[in-house]
Structure formats: C-alpha cells, structure tokens
SEDREN-804938 format. One record per residue (C-alpha): y, x, z; residue in one letter. Coordinates in Angstrom, 2 decimals. Example, Ala and Ser with C-alpha at 12.3 -4.5 7.8 and 13.67 -1.06 7.14 Angstrom:
<pts>
+---------+---------+---------+----+
:      py :      px :      pz : aa :
+---------+---------+---------+----+
:   -4.50 :   12.30 :    7.80 :  a :
:   -1.06 :   13.67 :    7.14 :  s :
+---------+---------+---------+----+
</pts>
This chain:
<pts>
+---------+---------+---------+----+
:      py :      px :      pz : aa :
+---------+---------+---------+----+
:   -6.11 :   29.65 :  -21.84 :  m :
:   -6.60 :   27.34 :  -18.80 :  p :
:   -4.26 :   24.47 :  -18.03 :  v :
:   -2.88 :   23.83 :  -14.64 :  l :
:   -2.98 :   20.53 :  -13.76 :  e :
:   -0.34 :   19.10 :  -11.34 :  n :
:    1.76 :   22.52 :  -11.33 :  f :
:    5.27 :   22.38 :   -9.10 :  e :
:    7.94 :   24.24 :  -10.64 :  i :
:   10.00 :   25.13 :   -7.77 :  t :
:   12.68 :   27.81 :   -8.87 :  g :
:   14.29 :   29.43 :  -11.80 :  l :
:   13.78 :   32.86 :  -13.26 :  a :
:   15.16 :   35.25 :  -15.49 :  a :
:   15.47 :   34.84 :  -19.15 :  e :
:   15.92 :   30.90 :  -18.70 :  g :
:   12.80 :   30.45 :  -17.37 :  n :
:   11.51 :   28.19 :  -14.51 :  a :
:    8.67 :   29.50 :  -11.61 :  l :
:    6.26 :   27.92 :   -9.59 :  g :
:    3.39 :   29.86 :   -7.71 :  r :
:   -0.60 :   29.57 :   -8.32 :  h :
:   -2.15 :   31.23 :   -5.98 :  g :
:   -0.88 :   34.80 :   -5.58 :  d :
:    0.22 :   34.70 :   -9.08 :  m :
:    3.66 :   33.68 :  -10.24 :  v :
:    3.98 :   31.51 :  -13.76 :  v :
:    6.88 :   31.45 :  -15.58 :  f :
:    7.52 :   28.15 :  -17.38 :  v :
:   10.25 :   27.54 :  -20.50 :  p :
:   12.39 :   24.30 :  -19.94 :  f :
:   10.87 :   23.12 :  -16.49 :  g :
:   13.17 :   22.48 :  -13.67 :  a :
:   12.70 :   22.87 :   -9.88 :  p :
:   10.98 :   19.76 :   -8.72 :  g :
:    8.98 :   19.21 :  -11.98 :  d :
:    5.51 :   18.50 :  -11.20 :  i :
:    4.11 :   19.38 :  -14.88 :  a :
:    0.52 :   20.20 :  -16.47 :  d :
:    0.97 :   23.73 :  -17.99 :  v :
:   -1.04 :   25.74 :  -20.40 :  k :
:   -0.81 :   29.53 :  -19.70 :  l :
:   -0.47 :   31.31 :  -22.77 :  e :
:   -0.20 :   34.83 :  -21.31 :  k :
:   -2.05 :   36.28 :  -18.15 :  k :
:   -1.29 :   39.09 :  -16.29 :  k :
:   -2.85 :   40.48 :  -12.85 :  k :
:    0.40 :   39.14 :  -11.08 :  s :
:    2.28 :   37.07 :  -13.17 :  y :
:    1.77 :   34.42 :  -16.36 :  a :
:    3.69 :   32.52 :  -18.82 :  q :
:    3.00 :   29.00 :  -19.65 :  g :
:    4.29 :   26.31 :  -21.19 :  r :
:    4.37 :   22.49 :  -20.12 :  i :
:    1.99 :   20.37 :  -21.94 :  v :
:    2.81 :   16.90 :  -19.73 :  a :
:    5.47 :   16.01 :  -17.42 :  l :
:    3.54 :   14.32 :  -15.10 :  k :
:    6.67 :   13.50 :  -12.65 :  q :
:   10.33 :   15.18 :  -13.75 :  p :
:   12.46 :   16.60 :  -11.11 :  s :
:   15.18 :   14.09 :   -9.66 :  r :
:   17.43 :   17.08 :  -10.80 :  d :
:   16.80 :   16.80 :  -14.63 :  r :
:   19.23 :   15.24 :  -16.90 :  v :
:   18.85 :   13.95 :  -20.80 :  q :
:   19.49 :   16.54 :  -22.90 :  p :
:   21.55 :   15.43 :  -25.74 :  p :
:   20.74 :   17.89 :  -28.46 :  c :
:   17.38 :   16.51 :  -30.46 :  e :
:   16.96 :   20.16 :  -31.17 :  h :
:   16.33 :   21.13 :  -27.25 :  f :
:   13.20 :   23.34 :  -26.64 :  t :
:   12.72 :   24.21 :  -30.28 :  i :
:   16.18 :   26.11 :  -30.95 :  c :
:   16.09 :   28.35 :  -28.30 :  g :
:   19.71 :   28.58 :  -27.75 :  g :
:   20.53 :   26.58 :  -24.87 :  c :
:   17.59 :   26.57 :  -22.45 :  r :
:   19.27 :   24.58 :  -19.20 :  w :
:   20.15 :   21.40 :  -21.36 :  q :
:   18.36 :   19.55 :  -19.09 :  h :
:   19.62 :   20.96 :  -15.76 :  l :
:   22.98 :   19.33 :  -14.36 :  p :
:   26.10 :   21.71 :  -14.92 :  y :
:   26.36 :   22.36 :  -10.64 :  r :
:   22.65 :   23.80 :  -10.99 :  m :
:   23.33 :   25.86 :  -14.06 :  q :
:   26.24 :   27.78 :  -11.96 :  l :
:   24.58 :   28.18 :   -8.82 :  e :
:   21.58 :   29.84 :  -10.87 :  a :
:   24.64 :   32.01 :  -12.42 :  k :
:   25.67 :   33.08 :   -8.77 :  h :
:   22.20 :   33.91 :   -7.87 :  r :
:   21.70 :   36.39 :  -10.84 :  q :
:   24.69 :   38.17 :   -9.79 :  v :
:   24.01 :   38.51 :   -6.45 :  a :
:   20.51 :   39.69 :   -7.00 :  d :
:   21.37 :   42.14 :   -9.28 :  a :
:   24.02 :   43.32 :   -6.82 :  i :
:   21.84 :   43.34 :   -4.26 :  d :
:   18.56 :   44.15 :   -5.61 :  r :
:   19.46 :   47.01 :   -8.58 :  i :
:   23.12 :   48.33 :   -7.13 :  a :
:   22.51 :   47.97 :   -3.54 :  k :
:   25.52 :   48.39 :   -2.57 :  v :
:   28.28 :   46.89 :   -0.01 :  e :
:   30.19 :   43.88 :   -1.33 :  h :
:   32.28 :   40.92 :    0.20 :  p :
:   30.82 :   37.33 :   -0.20 :  a :
:   30.63 :   36.52 :   -4.00 :  i :
:   32.66 :   33.31 :   -4.70 :  p :
:   31.04 :   30.64 :   -6.81 :  k :
:   30.80 :   30.89 :  -10.26 :  t :
:   34.17 :   29.95 :  -12.08 :  l :
:   32.70 :   26.76 :  -14.45 :  g :
:   33.79 :   26.24 :  -17.89 :  s :
:   36.07 :   23.01 :  -18.07 :  r :
:   34.55 :   22.47 :  -21.58 :  n :
:   30.39 :   22.27 :  -21.48 :  i :
:   30.16 :   21.21 :  -25.03 :  w :
:   31.74 :   21.99 :  -28.11 :  c :
:   33.18 :   25.50 :  -26.54 :  y :
:   32.08 :   28.00 :  -29.20 :  r :
:   34.53 :   29.32 :  -31.78 :  n :
:   31.53 :   31.15 :  -33.76 :  k :
:   28.69 :   29.99 :  -35.21 :  m :
:   26.04 :   31.63 :  -37.44 :  e :
:   23.40 :   29.75 :  -39.62 :  y :
:   20.88 :   30.99 :  -41.45 :  t :
:   19.73 :   29.41 :  -44.90 :  f :
:   15.97 :   29.40 :  -45.35 :  s :
:   13.39 :   28.39 :  -47.74 :  n :
:   10.72 :   28.46 :  -45.13 :  r :
:   12.13 :   26.08 :  -42.67 :  c :
:   10.22 :   26.02 :  -39.17 :  w :
:    7.68 :   23.10 :  -38.50 :  l :
:    7.68 :   21.54 :  -34.74 :  t :
:    4.04 :   20.90 :  -33.17 :  f :
:    4.37 :   17.19 :  -33.86 :  e :
:    4.82 :   17.84 :  -37.51 :  q :
:    1.75 :   20.35 :  -38.23 :  l :
:   -0.10 :   17.75 :  -35.64 :  e :
:    0.89 :   14.93 :  -38.05 :  s :
:   -1.19 :   15.62 :  -41.05 :  g :
:    1.77 :   15.26 :  -43.29 :  e :
:    2.80 :   17.78 :  -46.40 :  e :
:    6.45 :   18.77 :  -46.04 :  f :
:    6.79 :   20.45 :  -49.57 :  p :
:   10.83 :   20.69 :  -49.10 :  d :
:   11.23 :   23.56 :  -46.40 :  r :
:   15.23 :   24.65 :  -47.08 :  d :
:   16.85 :   24.87 :  -43.81 :  a :
:   20.36 :   25.53 :  -42.67 :  a :
:   19.96 :   26.55 :  -39.26 :  g :
:   19.06 :   29.12 :  -36.76 :  f :
:   16.09 :   31.59 :  -36.14 :  h :
:   13.18 :   30.62 :  -33.95 :  i :
:   12.99 :   33.19 :  -31.02 :  p :
:   10.28 :   35.33 :  -31.72 :  g :
:    9.65 :   34.30 :  -35.51 :  a :
:   12.44 :   36.19 :  -37.30 :  f :
:   11.33 :   34.89 :  -40.99 :  d :
:   11.52 :   31.00 :  -39.72 :  k :
:   14.41 :   28.98 :  -39.30 :  v :
:   15.04 :   25.36 :  -37.77 :  l :
:   16.62 :   23.23 :  -39.64 :  d :
:   19.61 :   22.04 :  -37.84 :  i :
:   20.87 :   18.38 :  -37.95 :  k :
:   23.68 :   18.56 :  -35.19 :  k :
:   24.67 :   21.43 :  -33.03 :  c :
:   26.72 :   20.21 :  -29.75 :  h :
:   28.13 :   24.23 :  -29.24 :  l :
:   31.16 :   23.95 :  -31.65 :  q :
:   33.48 :   21.30 :  -32.85 :  d :
:   31.50 :   19.02 :  -35.23 :  d :
:   33.97 :   20.39 :  -38.13 :  l :
:   31.13 :   23.45 :  -37.99 :  g :
:   28.44 :   20.68 :  -38.62 :  n :
:   30.03 :   18.82 :  -41.45 :  r :
:   30.70 :   22.41 :  -43.16 :  i :
:   27.21 :   23.46 :  -42.63 :  r :
:   25.75 :   20.16 :  -43.94 :  l :
:   27.77 :   19.99 :  -46.85 :  f :
:   26.90 :   23.86 :  -48.13 :  v :
:   23.32 :   22.56 :  -47.80 :  k :
:   23.79 :   19.66 :  -49.54 :  a :
:   25.75 :   21.13 :  -52.27 :  y :
:   22.80 :   23.74 :  -52.60 :  g :
:   20.02 :   21.00 :  -52.66 :  k :
:   22.07 :   18.75 :  -55.21 :  e :
:   22.63 :   22.20 :  -57.73 :  h :
:   19.57 :   23.59 :  -57.57 :  g :
:   20.31 :   26.91 :  -55.45 :  l :
:   17.73 :   28.94 :  -54.09 :  t :
:   17.57 :   29.12 :  -50.30 :  f :
:   16.85 :   32.59 :  -48.84 :  y :
:   13.59 :   33.65 :  -48.34 :  d :
:   13.76 :   36.19 :  -45.32 :  l :
:   10.19 :   37.77 :  -46.47 :  k :
:   10.72 :   38.45 :  -49.86 :  a :
:   14.02 :   39.21 :  -49.24 :  q :
:   15.47 :   37.01 :  -52.36 :  s :
:   17.48 :   34.18 :  -52.64 :  g :
:   21.09 :   33.17 :  -53.09 :  f :
:   22.42 :   30.99 :  -50.09 :  l :
:   21.87 :   33.47 :  -47.01 :  r :
:   24.24 :   33.10 :  -44.19 :  t :
:   27.16 :   30.92 :  -42.89 :  l :
:   29.78 :   31.94 :  -40.22 :  m :
:   32.36 :   29.50 :  -38.73 :  i :
:   35.07 :   30.16 :  -36.80 :  r :
:   37.12 :   27.23 :  -35.30 :  i :
:   40.45 :   28.70 :  -33.02 :  a :
:   41.79 :   27.13 :  -30.17 :  s :
:   44.92 :   26.49 :  -32.14 :  t :
:   42.99 :   24.50 :  -35.15 :  g :
:   42.87 :   27.28 :  -37.37 :  e :
:   38.87 :   27.53 :  -38.99 :  c :
:   37.33 :   30.11 :  -41.14 :  m :
:   34.44 :   29.81 :  -43.34 :  a :
:   32.35 :   33.20 :  -44.38 :  l :
:   29.43 :   32.43 :  -46.71 :  m :
:   27.05 :   35.45 :  -47.70 :  a :
:   25.21 :   35.32 :  -50.90 :  f :
:   21.86 :   37.44 :  -51.55 :  g :
:   22.71 :   37.50 :  -55.05 :  e :
:   26.04 :   38.50 :  -56.99 :  d :
:   25.82 :   35.47 :  -59.15 :  r :
:   29.93 :   35.13 :  -59.64 :  p :
:   30.04 :   32.24 :  -61.46 :  a :
:   27.58 :   30.20 :  -58.88 :  d :
:   29.83 :   31.67 :  -55.99 :  i :
:   33.19 :   30.43 :  -57.70 :  e :
:   31.98 :   27.06 :  -57.70 :  a :
:   30.59 :   26.77 :  -54.22 :  l :
:   33.32 :   28.20 :  -52.76 :  m :
:   35.83 :   25.86 :  -54.88 :  q :
:   33.84 :   22.71 :  -53.84 :  a :
:   33.77 :   24.22 :  -50.10 :  l :
:   37.75 :   24.60 :  -50.79 :  a :
:   38.48 :   21.09 :  -52.36 :  d :
:   36.05 :   19.43 :  -49.78 :  e :
:   37.96 :   20.90 :  -46.50 :  f :
:   41.52 :   21.48 :  -47.64 :  p :
:   42.31 :   22.01 :  -43.81 :  s :
:   40.26 :   25.28 :  -43.92 :  l :
:   42.65 :   27.71 :  -43.05 :  t :
:   40.40 :   30.95 :  -44.23 :  s :
:   37.60 :   30.69 :  -46.85 :  i :
:   35.69 :   34.13 :  -47.48 :  m :
:   32.37 :   35.59 :  -49.10 :  y :
:   30.17 :   38.49 :  -49.15 :  a :
:   27.38 :   39.54 :  -51.38 :  v :
:   24.76 :   41.08 :  -49.20 :  n :
:   22.02 :   42.26 :  -50.66 :  t :
:   20.82 :   44.51 :  -47.47 :  k :
:   17.10 :   44.02 :  -45.74 :  v :
:   19.54 :   42.58 :  -42.61 :  n :
:   22.15 :   39.51 :  -42.65 :  d :
:   24.66 :   42.04 :  -40.73 :  t :
:   28.15 :   42.23 :  -42.59 :  l :
:   29.74 :   45.01 :  -40.89 :  g :
:   29.42 :   47.50 :  -43.35 :  d :
:   29.51 :   44.71 :  -46.22 :  i :
:   32.87 :   44.33 :  -48.39 :  d :
:   34.41 :   40.69 :  -47.37 :  i :
:   36.19 :   38.84 :  -50.51 :  k :
:   39.12 :   36.49 :  -49.48 :  l :
:   38.83 :   33.11 :  -51.76 :  f :
:   41.34 :   31.22 :  -50.28 :  k :
:   43.64 :   31.10 :  -47.62 :  g :
:   44.67 :   33.82 :  -45.23 :  k :
:   42.56 :   37.14 :  -44.08 :  e :
:   42.31 :   35.91 :  -40.45 :  y :
:   42.98 :   32.84 :  -38.37 :  i :
:   44.67 :   33.03 :  -34.81 :  e :
:   44.04 :   32.49 :  -31.02 :  e :
:   46.98 :   31.95 :  -28.73 :  e :
:   47.11 :   33.38 :  -25.01 :  m :
:   49.97 :   32.72 :  -22.79 :  e :
:   52.53 :   32.84 :  -25.76 :  g :
:   50.41 :   36.08 :  -27.20 :  l :
:   48.85 :   35.70 :  -30.73 :  r :
:   45.57 :   37.27 :  -31.51 :  f :
:   44.49 :   37.33 :  -35.21 :  r :
:   40.83 :   37.28 :  -35.82 :  v :
:   39.35 :   38.80 :  -38.79 :  g :
:   35.78 :   38.20 :  -40.48 :  p :
:   34.55 :   41.08 :  -38.49 :  k :
:   36.51 :   40.70 :  -35.35 :  s :
:   34.89 :   40.65 :  -31.59 :  f :
:   36.49 :   37.78 :  -29.85 :  y :
:   35.55 :   36.05 :  -27.01 :  q :
:   33.32 :   33.09 :  -28.49 :  t :
:   34.61 :   30.63 :  -25.97 :  n :
:   38.65 :   30.79 :  -26.21 :  s :
:   39.24 :   28.21 :  -23.44 :  e :
:   37.09 :   30.03 :  -20.88 :  q :
:   38.29 :   33.61 :  -22.54 :  a :
:   41.24 :   32.86 :  -21.00 :  y :
:   40.47 :   32.33 :  -17.18 :  e :
:   37.76 :   35.61 :  -17.61 :  l :
:   41.10 :   37.49 :  -18.37 :  y :
:   42.99 :   36.06 :  -15.80 :  k :
:   40.40 :   37.35 :  -13.29 :  v :
:   40.55 :   40.86 :  -14.93 :  v :
:   44.63 :   40.62 :  -14.48 :  r :
:   44.48 :   39.59 :  -11.03 :  d :
:   41.72 :   42.17 :   -9.80 :  f :
:   43.76 :   44.78 :  -11.76 :  a :
:   46.71 :   43.93 :   -9.31 :  r :
:   49.24 :   45.62 :  -11.67 :  l :
:   52.76 :   45.74 :  -10.74 :  k :
:   54.16 :   47.19 :  -13.85 :  g :
:   54.17 :   51.04 :  -13.44 :  g :
:   50.57 :   51.63 :  -14.08 :  e :
:   48.61 :   53.58 :  -16.69 :  l :
:   45.85 :   51.42 :  -17.62 :  v :
:   42.84 :   52.51 :  -19.75 :  y :
:   40.88 :   49.82 :  -21.47 :  d :
:   37.60 :   50.96 :  -22.33 :  l :
:   35.33 :   49.00 :  -25.06 :  y :
:   39.05 :   47.26 :  -25.88 :  t :
:   37.32 :   45.38 :  -28.69 :  g :
:   40.48 :   43.88 :  -30.87 :  t :
:   42.35 :   44.76 :  -28.03 :  g :
:   42.67 :   41.05 :  -26.21 :  t :
:   42.48 :   42.57 :  -22.78 :  i :
:   44.92 :   45.70 :  -23.39 :  a :
:   47.70 :   43.40 :  -24.67 :  n :
:   47.16 :   40.52 :  -22.17 :  f :
:   48.07 :   43.20 :  -19.52 :  v :
:   50.30 :   45.02 :  -21.06 :  s :
:   53.31 :   43.03 :  -19.49 :  r :
:   52.28 :   44.40 :  -16.15 :  l :
:   51.71 :   48.13 :  -17.57 :  s :
:   53.60 :   50.98 :  -17.95 :  r :
:   51.16 :   52.18 :  -20.63 :  k :
:   47.60 :   50.70 :  -22.10 :  v :
:   45.34 :   53.05 :  -23.53 :  v :
:   42.67 :   51.14 :  -25.61 :  g :
:   39.44 :   52.83 :  -27.10 :  i :
:   36.62 :   51.21 :  -29.03 :  e :
:   33.57 :   52.13 :  -31.20 :  y :
:   34.69 :   49.92 :  -34.19 :  v :
:   37.24 :   51.50 :  -36.28 :  p :
:   38.16 :   47.59 :  -37.75 :  e :
:   38.40 :   46.70 :  -34.40 :  a :
:   41.18 :   49.12 :  -33.54 :  i :
:   43.05 :   48.12 :  -36.74 :  a :
:   43.19 :   44.71 :  -35.33 :  d :
:   44.37 :   45.81 :  -32.02 :  a :
:   47.09 :   47.69 :  -33.65 :  k :
:   48.18 :   44.44 :  -35.45 :  i :
:   47.78 :   42.33 :  -32.56 :  n :
:   50.27 :   44.47 :  -30.84 :  s :
:   52.77 :   44.63 :  -33.76 :  a :
:   53.18 :   40.98 :  -34.28 :  v :
:   53.57 :   40.24 :  -30.34 :  n :
:   55.87 :   42.90 :  -30.05 :  g :
:   54.13 :   44.99 :  -27.56 :  i :
:   55.02 :   48.94 :  -28.01 :  e :
:   53.37 :   50.05 :  -24.85 :  n :
:   49.79 :   50.09 :  -26.39 :  t :
:   47.77 :   52.88 :  -28.16 :  v :
:   44.53 :   52.51 :  -29.77 :  f :
:   42.00 :   55.03 :  -30.58 :  f :
:   38.66 :   54.57 :  -32.49 :  a :
:   35.41 :   56.53 :  -32.06 :  g :
:   32.37 :   56.35 :  -29.56 :  d :
:   33.30 :   56.02 :  -26.10 :  m :
:   31.41 :   59.17 :  -24.80 :  k :
:   32.89 :   61.05 :  -27.60 :  d :
:   36.52 :   59.89 :  -27.29 :  v :
:   36.80 :   59.22 :  -23.51 :  l :
:   36.50 :   63.43 :  -22.39 :  t :
:   38.55 :   65.44 :  -19.66 :  d :
:   40.49 :   66.93 :  -22.30 :  s :
:   41.25 :   63.19 :  -23.71 :  f :
:   42.67 :   62.27 :  -19.94 :  i :
:   44.35 :   65.60 :  -19.93 :  a :
:   46.53 :   64.71 :  -22.72 :  e :
:   46.98 :   60.68 :  -22.00 :  h :
:   47.09 :   61.23 :  -18.48 :  g :
:   44.98 :   60.13 :  -15.63 :  r :
:   44.66 :   56.28 :  -15.58 :  p :
:   45.81 :   54.54 :  -12.31 :  d :
:   43.51 :   51.63 :  -13.10 :  v :
:   40.59 :   51.22 :  -15.67 :  m :
:   39.35 :   48.06 :  -16.91 :  i :
:   35.49 :   48.66 :  -18.56 :  i :
:   33.88 :   45.89 :  -20.48 :  d :
:   30.94 :   47.62 :  -22.21 :  p :
:   28.06 :   45.81 :  -24.56 :  p :
:   25.19 :   44.88 :  -22.67 :  r :
:   23.49 :   47.81 :  -22.25 :  a :
:   26.24 :   49.07 :  -19.95 :  g :
:   28.01 :   52.71 :  -19.95 :  m :
:   26.58 :   55.91 :  -21.29 :  h :
:   25.95 :   58.35 :  -18.40 :  q :
:   28.17 :   60.47 :  -19.94 :  d :
:   30.95 :   58.10 :  -20.05 :  v :
:   29.67 :   57.42 :  -16.06 :  v :
:   30.71 :   60.90 :  -15.35 :  d :
:   33.99 :   60.93 :  -17.31 :  t :
:   35.23 :   57.79 :  -15.48 :  v :
:   34.14 :   59.58 :  -12.01 :  l :
:   35.85 :   62.55 :  -12.72 :  r :
:   38.95 :   60.55 :  -14.03 :  a :
:   39.18 :   58.61 :  -10.48 :  e :
:   41.44 :   56.04 :  -11.24 :  p :
:   42.71 :   54.60 :   -8.07 :  d :
:   40.77 :   51.39 :   -9.06 :  a :
:   38.42 :   50.03 :  -11.62 :  i :
:   37.92 :   46.50 :  -13.06 :  v :
:   34.28 :   46.21 :  -14.49 :  y :
:   33.60 :   43.44 :  -17.04 :  v :
:   30.17 :   42.59 :  -17.90 :  s :
:   28.00 :   40.05 :  -19.34 :  c :
:   24.52 :   41.72 :  -18.43 :  n :
:   25.02 :   41.68 :  -14.56 :  p :
:   21.35 :   43.91 :  -14.38 :  a :
:   23.27 :   46.84 :  -16.44 :  t :
:   26.29 :   46.48 :  -14.47 :  q :
:   24.37 :   46.82 :  -11.00 :  a :
:   22.97 :   50.30 :  -12.12 :  r :
:   26.42 :   51.56 :  -13.01 :  d :
:   28.07 :   50.28 :   -9.46 :  l :
:   25.03 :   51.99 :   -7.97 :  a :
:   26.09 :   55.25 :  -10.05 :  l :
:   29.83 :   54.86 :   -9.00 :  l :
:   29.11 :   54.00 :   -5.38 :  d :
:   29.38 :   57.84 :   -5.23 :  v :
:   33.17 :   57.51 :   -5.11 :  k :
:   34.25 :   53.66 :   -5.23 :  y :
:   33.35 :   50.61 :   -3.14 :  s :
:   33.12 :   46.89 :   -4.37 :  v :
:   36.06 :   45.15 :   -3.07 :  e :
:   35.88 :   41.91 :   -5.24 :  a :
:   33.25 :   40.15 :   -7.34 :  v :
:   33.71 :   37.03 :   -9.75 :  q :
:   31.04 :   35.41 :  -11.83 :  p :
:   32.41 :   33.41 :  -14.96 :  v :
:   30.57 :   30.97 :  -16.77 :  d :
:   31.09 :   31.45 :  -20.57 :  m :
:   28.43 :   29.71 :  -22.26 :  f :
:   27.31 :   26.67 :  -20.41 :  p :
:   23.36 :   25.57 :  -20.83 :  h :
:   22.31 :   29.18 :  -21.43 :  t :
:   21.10 :   31.50 :  -18.82 :  q :
:   23.96 :   34.10 :  -19.58 :  h :
:   26.87 :   34.87 :  -17.19 :  v :
:   29.68 :   36.95 :  -17.32 :  e :
:   30.82 :   39.16 :  -13.85 :  n :
:   33.88 :   40.87 :  -12.84 :  v :
:   33.96 :   43.41 :  -10.11 :  v :
:   36.82 :   45.12 :   -8.70 :  r :
:   36.29 :   48.39 :   -7.75 :  l :
:   38.81 :   50.96 :   -5.57 :  v :
:   38.31 :   54.29 :   -4.93 :  r :
:   36.64 :   55.14 :   -1.19 :  r :
:   39.73 :   57.29 :   -0.34 :  q :
:   42.21 :   54.35 :   -1.65 :  q :
:   40.12 :   51.92 :    0.47 :  a :
:   40.20 :   54.08 :    3.45 :  q :
:   44.02 :   54.54 :    3.52 :  m :
:   44.46 :   50.52 :    2.78 :  a :
:   42.26 :   49.91 :    5.88 :  d :
:   44.20 :   52.47 :    7.85 :  s :
:   47.31 :   50.94 :    6.96 :  t :
:   46.23 :   47.17 :    7.87 :  e :
:   45.51 :   48.84 :   11.69 :  l :
+---------+---------+---------+----+
</pts>
C-alpha cells in the first residue's frame, strides 16, 4: 500500500479516528490530531475512503498534548489522550449534534456545551483485566530481533486480535490501587508457577480479574479461574487478603466456558461483604459483582441530576424507568415522584434494585424483570397506570420497535431519553417524532479520552407542547 507524504489531518471522525482528504478520498487515521502533517501509510482502500496509520509525524498539531500513558496507541482504550480536553468535549458535542441533524432530522433547540468530567484521570470505578500466556508484542519489539520467551500478561485485549493481550504496566483510568492489585496477582502467579490463560487452547489457571473501587472508598476484587484447583485458589485469595487488608469484598469464580462472561457463573465470597456501596445525595447503592453501575461514579451523579431536571417532577407523577438496571435512577428520582415503576432484563439487577430501595427506606418503587418488549405491554400499562413521565436508558442498540410502539401508545406527557449511543438515540427520536418534539438536549462526558459520549434528551408530547405554548401567549 502507498504512503501519503506530508498528509494534512483536518478533523476528527467516528470511532475515535482523525481524518483528512486526498483528492476525492477521505482518509481515516487513528491517533491523529487536527493540524498534524504526517506521512500516512494506507492499509485499507475503497473507492471513496481509505484507512491509514501514521508512520512519521512531520509536524505535530499545535493542539497536541503529551499522553501520560506508555501504552497509548497500542492499548486501544483511550484513543484521545493526545487531544486537549476542551477539544474532546467539542468533538463529542459535534457527534451529538450531527446524529440529531443527520439521522433524526428533527427540530431541536440549541445544544449546550458537553458537560465535562471534573476528574479526567482515575475516574473509572470498574476495570476488567485478562491474564494471557500470549502477550501482544509491539512493532518495536518485533523489529528489535530480540526473543521474548516470557509472554505472560495481565492487561487488555488488543482490538481486532482477541487472542492477544497487552501487558499493562500502569492504567491511568482507575485509582492506583487497581494497578497494585493487578500487578500483585501477576507477580504471585509467576512466583508460584501458576499458568496464565491460553485464549486459543482455552486452558490455564489465571483467567480474569475485575476490580471495583467505589466513590465511598470501598473496593471489590473478583478473580476468575480457568481451572477448578481449590488449594491454589485458596492460597492466592488468602495472599490477596493479606496483601490488601482494606479490601471490602474478595470474591472468586471458576469459569471453564469458552467466553469470559460471568453472568451465568456462580460467584463465591472469600472474605468481606458480597457487595460494595456507592453513595449519592445520602442514598446508598449496593453494587454486587454482576451489578451494572455507571463506571464514572462522580459524573454519574451529574448525569442523574440532568435526568431529574429534565423530568421536571413535582411530586405527583407516575414515572416509568425503562432499562432501570439496579434501579439507581428510579431510586434517585423517587423522592420527587408519586410512584416509580422500573423494568429491567437482568433478574439479578432487579434484585439489587429492590434491595437498594429497601436499604434507603424507599417505599414508592416497584420493579419487574424481563425482556422490555415482553414486559412493557398495553396490558401492563393498563394494570400499573399510564405514566406521566418515562425515563428511558436503553443499551447501545437503542429501543426495539415493539417498545417504541408501546411508548407511543402509552403517551406519557414527557420522555427523558438517556443514551450512550447518539446514533441509535437519533434513530429512535425520529420514530418518536410522530407524537413527540425535542425540548432539551444535554451531552454529558462520562469517559474522558475516549470518543464515547452520553446524551440526555427531553421530549414532550406535541399536544402538551402546544398547550404550553398557548399558555405562554
């Protein structure tokens, strides 16, 4: 493939890439910054676009900043470390605006600036690491001609190469306690001759490690082993407990499946509690090993405040919280609601939601488990009441068409739509446009140094909007 010499990078694109133009062709370049002049080697070429990579940075952009992470460009997790935070926020704002304008094609008010995160490092409360006997070798290592007989690693999967894991020395996204725990387990495994997992052969003892560190300071470590060896498990878990006596919860699982997911695996408690707790406005939220909780605790509070503000509750409303997870939003808005009905697919999450209501003395919430399109039906709404407000926070794929149809038939006065994927959110806004208009939009940055952005939209039923307008006149 050819090399484009002195190629100018002019903007940022989807998936965290930068871009520039070569004639009529758009060239997408990872880890570029607007204003860079670079030699770019093309690696994939189509008629109208190409994918390339920087092989020589001739003139760095004035906007470039020095990434603090030694794994930058290899790990694949934080693709925007080289961009100043203000530029990241501006790019996320454009991402939201473009999705609404080009996909939803609906009228909307001016979109305010992206709500930035106060902490842009060490903000994640959850990290998941993989142990592997086949660590990824960088281009520099391969070109050095050296041999690397020790390939054991504890780190992250390489994008596009699932059987390869990058050995991580230091991750800057979680409190350094997470690094110390991971490095301790790796060193213990090496010292005691424990096998690191072989992702191709599906064998090995040390498999995965999840670390949760709550805003309250409580910490959970969950080890997953690829083989059931009770004596070795006991010894490692005890060593972990001795080395880190402040750990709130130490847990383990034996996973002999072909994938790393633990949703259907029995989790065993070795020491401490079966959960850790987050706190928000005096509310305590229990987070178990399988619980979903927003991974940026501090910014989750800012996000939920936007949701509550957009809901505009006065105390007498019936609220439906769709895709409620562990009921965090449901419980957060319950003080200003008559009643909150939460629905979630994962039964364990609903169990957590009920517990979270109970431990906080909240009595005006009810929760139901099941597939949203099967639970949220006309008969369900007839039984539990037509909602005044619906809060919708679906997975990245957005809402199923059946759910959209039921929402439209339910006709809540207002909808607050929270999304981690502006594209699928925009698609759903177009579907809801037959009855609802967009009244407010607020992008929220939950993941600094990545291309991901959360977005909150307030929609109002058109009849309600017209009544409000006539009242103002």
